[in-house]
C-alpha positions in Angstrom: -0.2 0.0 0.0 1.0 3.4 -0.6 -0.2 4.7 2.5 -2.0 2.8 5.3 -5.4 2.3 5.0 -7.6 4.3 7.9 -11.5 3.3 7.9 -13.8 5.1 10.7 -16.4 3.2 12.5 -19.5 5.0 13.4 -21.9 3.6 15.5 -25.4 4.7 14.2 -26.8 3.9 17.8 -25.1 6.6 19.9 -26.7 9.3 21.1 -24.7 11.8 19.0 -25.9 10.2 15.8 -28.2 13.1 14.3 -28.0 13.3 10.5 -26.1 16.8 10.7 -23.5 15.2 13.1 -23.2 12.5 10.9 -22.6 14.2 8.0 -19.9 16.2 9.7 -18.1 13.3 10.8 -18.2 11.9 7.2 -16.9 15.1 5.5 -14.4 15.8 8.2 -13.1 12.3 7.4 -12.8 12.6 3.8 -10.8 15.9 4.3 -8.4 14.2 6.8 -7.9 11.5 4.1 -9.9 8.4 5.5 -10.4 5.8 2.9 -13.7 4.7 4.4 -16.5 4.8 6.9 -17.9 1.4 8.4 -21.6 2.3 9.3 -22.4 0.2 12.3 -25.9 -0.3 13.2 -25.1 -3.8 14.9 -24.7 -2.6 18.4 -27.2 -4.0 21.1 -28.7 -0.6 22.6 -32.1 0.6 23.1 -33.5 2.7 20.1 -33.3 6.2 20.3 -33.5 9.3 18.0 -29.9 9.2 16.8 -30.4 5.5 15.4 -30.3 5.1 11.5 -30.3 1.8 9.2 -27.2 1.5 7.8 -27.9 1.2 4.1 -30.3 3.9 4.2 -27.7 6.3 6.1 -25.1 5.0 3.3 -27.5 6.3 0.8 -28.0 9.7 2.3 -24.1 10.0 3.0 -23.2 9.4 -0.6 -25.3 12.6 -1.6 -23.0 14.5 0.7 -19.6 12.8 0.2 -17.4 12.7 -2.9 -15.0 9.8 -3.0 -14.6 8.2 0.9 -15.8 4.7 0.9 -18.9 3.6 2.6 -19.0 0.0 4.1 -22.5 -0.7 5.5 -22.9 -3.3 8.5 -24.4 -6.7 8.1 -27.9 -7.1 7.1 -30.3 -9.1 9.2 -29.5 -12.6 9.0 -32.7 -13.5 7.7 -32.2 -11.4 4.8 -32.3 -13.4 1.8 -29.4 -13.3 -0.5 -31.1 -11.7 -3.8 -32.2 -8.8 -1.3 -28.6 -8.3 0.1 -27.4 -8.6 -3.4 -30.0 -5.9 -5.0 -29.6 -3.4 -2.0 -25.7 -3.4 -1.9 -25.6 -3.0 -5.7 -28.1 -0.3 -5.7 -26.0 1.5 -3.0 -22.8 0.9 -5.5 -24.4 2.5 -8.1 -25.7 5.6 -5.9 -22.3 6.0 -4.8 -20.8 5.7 -7.8 -18.2 2.5 -7.1 -17.8 3.5 -3.1 -20.0 1.0 -1.3 -18.8 -2.1 0.9 -20.7 -4.7 2.4 -19.6 -6.0 6.0 -20.9 -9.5 5.7 -20.2 -10.3 9.3 -18.3 -13.0 11.2 -17.8 -16.6 10.7 -20.6 -19.2 11.9 -20.2 -23.2 12.4 -22.8 -24.1 9.7 -20.8 -21.7 7.0 -23.8 -20.0 6.2 -22.0 -16.7 6.1 -19.6 -18.2 3.7 -22.1 -19.4 1.0 -24.1 -15.8 1.6 -21.1 -14.4 0.2 -20.7 -16.5 -2.8 -24.3 -16.2 -3.6 -24.3 -12.5 -3.5 -21.0 -12.4 -5.5 -22.9 -14.7 -7.9 -25.9 -12.6 -8.4 -23.9 -9.1 -8.9 -22.3 -11.3 -12.1 -26.0 -11.5 -13.5 -25.3 -9.0 -15.9 -22.3 -8.7 -17.9 -20.4 -5.3 -18.0 -21.3 -4.4 -21.4 -25.0 -5.8 -21.0 -26.8 -2.6 -21.3 -26.5 -0.8 -24.8 -29.2 1.8 -24.6 -29.5 1.6 -28.4 -32.5 3.9 -29.2 -31.7 3.5 -33.0 -32.1 -0.2 -33.0 -34.5 0.0 -30.1 -32.0 -2.5 -27.8 -32.2 -1.7 -24.4 -29.7 -4.2 -22.9 -28.3 -7.6 -24.9 -30.0 -11.0 -23.8 -27.1 -13.1 -24.1 -25.2 -11.1 -21.7 -27.6 -12.0 -18.8 -27.2 -15.1 -16.8 -29.1 -17.3 -14.3 -27.1 -18.4 -11.2 -29.2 -21.4 -10.4 -27.6 -22.0 -7.1 -28.1 -24.6 -5.0 -26.5 -25.5 -1.5 -26.9 -26.1 1.8 -28.4 -23.0 2.9 -29.8 -21.3 0.2 -31.4 -22.0 -3.5 -31.2 -18.9 -5.7 -32.1 -18.9 -9.5 -31.1 -15.3 -10.3 -30.5 -13.2 -12.3 -30.6 -10.1 -10.3 -32.6 -7.4 -11.6 -29.6 -4.7 -11.5 -27.1 -4.0 -13.8 -23.5 -4.9 -12.4 -22.1 -2.8 -9.9 -19.8 -0.2 -10.9 -17.2 -1.9 -8.9 -17.8 -5.4 -10.3 -18.5 -6.6 -6.9 -18.6 -3.9 -4.1 -16.1 -4.6 -1.5 -16.8 -7.3 1.0 -15.2 -7.2 4.5 -15.8 -9.5 7.3 -14.7 -9.7 10.9 -12.0 -12.5 12.2 -10.0 -14.9 10.3 -12.6 -17.8 9.6 -13.8 -16.0 6.5 -10.7 -14.3 5.3 -10.3 -16.2 1.9 -14.1 -15.1 1.0 -13.3 -11.6 1.9 -11.4 -8.3 0.3 -11.1 -6.7 3.7 -10.6 -8.5 7.0 -11.0 -6.9 10.3 -9.2 -8.2 13.3 -9.4 -7.3 17.0 -6.3 -10.0 17.8 -2.9 -9.3 16.2 -2.0 -12.7 16.5 -4.4 -13.7 14.0 -2.4 -11.7 11.0 -0.1 -14.4 9.9 -3.0 -16.6 9.3 -5.2 -14.3 7.4 -2.1 -13.4 5.4 -1.5 -17.4 4.4 -5.4 -18.1 3.7 -6.1 -14.4 2.1 -3.0 -13.0 0.6 -5.2 -10.9 -2.0 -7.1 -9.4 0.9 -6.3 -5.9 2.9 -6.1 -6.2 6.9 -7.1 -3.6 9.5 -6.6 -4.1 13.2 -8.9 -2.3 15.4 -7.9 0.8 17.6 -9.5 1.5 20.8 -10.2 5.3 20.3 -8.9 8.1 17.9 -6.4 9.3 20.4 -4.7 5.6 20.2 -4.7 5.5 16.6 -2.0 7.9 15.8 0.8 5.7 17.8 -0.6 2.5 16.7 -0.9 3.5 12.7 3.0 4.0 12.5 3.2 0.3 14.3 0.6 -1.7 13.0 2.2 -4.9 10.8 -1.5 -4.6 9.2 -2.6 -2.7 6.2 -4.4 -0.3 8.1 -6.6 0.8 11.2 -10.1 1.1 12.0 -10.6 4.0 14.4 -14.0 4.8 15.7 -15.2 8.3 15.3 -17.4 10.2 17.6 -17.1 13.8 16.5 -15.9 15.7 13.7 -12.2 16.5 15.5 -11.6 12.6 15.8 -10.2 12.1 12.2 -7.8 15.2 12.8 -6.9 13.7 16.1 -5.5 10.5 14.1 -4.1 12.4 10.9 -3.5 16.1 11.7 -4.5 19.3 10.4 -1.8 19.1 7.5 -2.2 15.5 6.3 -3.7 15.5 2.9 -4.6 11.6 2.8 -4.4 9.4 -0.1 -5.4 10.8 -3.5 -9.0 10.5 -4.2 -9.6 7.4 -6.5 -12.6 6.7 -8.5 -14.0 3.4 -6.4 -13.2 2.2 -3.1 -11.6 -0.9 -4.8 -9.3 1.5 -6.4 -8.7 3.3 -2.9 -7.6 0.0 -1.2 -5.5 -1.2 -4.4 -8.1 -4.4 -4.9 -8.4 -5.4 -8.2 -11.5 -5.0 -9.9 -13.2 -8.7 -10.5 -13.9 -9.8 -13.8 -17.4 -11.2 -14.6 -17.5 -15.0 -14.1 -19.3 -15.4 -17.4 -16.8 -13.1 -19.3 -14.8 -15.5 -20.7 -17.7 -17.8 -22.0 -19.2 -14.8 -23.8 -16.0 -12.9 -25.1 
């Protein structure tokens, strides 16, 4: 990496979480060079006036920011893969390629791993060049560029195709917590540095972030971290400056979150067959 990855975590259950406050934090983090915000609505707390559902908040913040990534927390465990794929793909279109999806943590039954694979398959329902918008020939999209998934697995049976065009990133960035799902992810969040070597072996393609306890500790930890970067809790608009300092320009703006994290854009799984 040309510079350490900085991701800010926003707890949407916190009492301070009015939309104006969250907009201020998001814009301050973007100015300070943060690469992404993790919008976390999973904290077990009593609902209050500052609570926001993560995907709705991501859509709103996409309209008031320019290049910072927006990673939404795991959708409800009973959410169907089709709905997950559709929501996250739609967010990636709205954010012009800045969306990430925090898929969760490992589970003994392997449901999360299968969910990730099914969602990625649905994102490949259409080739990148499927939508031609040819008025002269009356052709909106090419039938041969649409693909059914026809997945039958232990937890899910999903035919497809998705009714949303392929996302700008191909696949929005998939994030997980802990080493168990590292092989299925683009971004791995770790609480224990001892897991770093295991993740590097299992998922050399993935970027790894360690968790800072607060913004005050992040500046020192950033220099010493053996990972690719840090996740920093952000509670107000001054926190990003406590991490980077007022004169830090941060990473240059990149067109997509994948570009920003130096992750390759995946080709569609049917691209070779239809080339």
